[in-house]
Phi, psi and omega in degrees: 000126177290149174292133179307159182278169180292335183293326171299316184290322177301315178296318183294321175293332179287327176290332184275000177064042176288147180294323186215130178209146178222141173234140184218126169274141188206138175258124174235050180305151187236125168262125176254142183287333184200166175297326180295315181301318178292312180306314180301317179303316183280316193299306187297296189281339188256315183261321186305317180307338182275344183312311185286348181271339182230160184282176185295319184291314173307310182301315178294325174291323179294313174303315179299317182295307179301310180298319175293325174295317180294323174303307179303324181278337190248349178292125181263164187301335181267004178093352176284166179244130185224134176231129175280141189213080175285140170243154172235105184266125180230135173220147180210155175220137180283000000 
């Protein structure tokens, strides 16, 4: 699923009557030096927050599934790992 464009977020902020608001689309694509680097990038922000919610067996299965899917999705013909990583930065002040 593609990332939404800036315009709907800008309009939403406008309807909320913020004194100041900014929206910015940014590409922060990732080239990983190794599989370990990619796993660390996924693990901390994406998987660790779920740790308290599932048991060890489910945790292991979840991690394996996510990592294997990421390998399939990011592995390039030359063996490097590449992930597109669009960001939408939004800030507002009342």
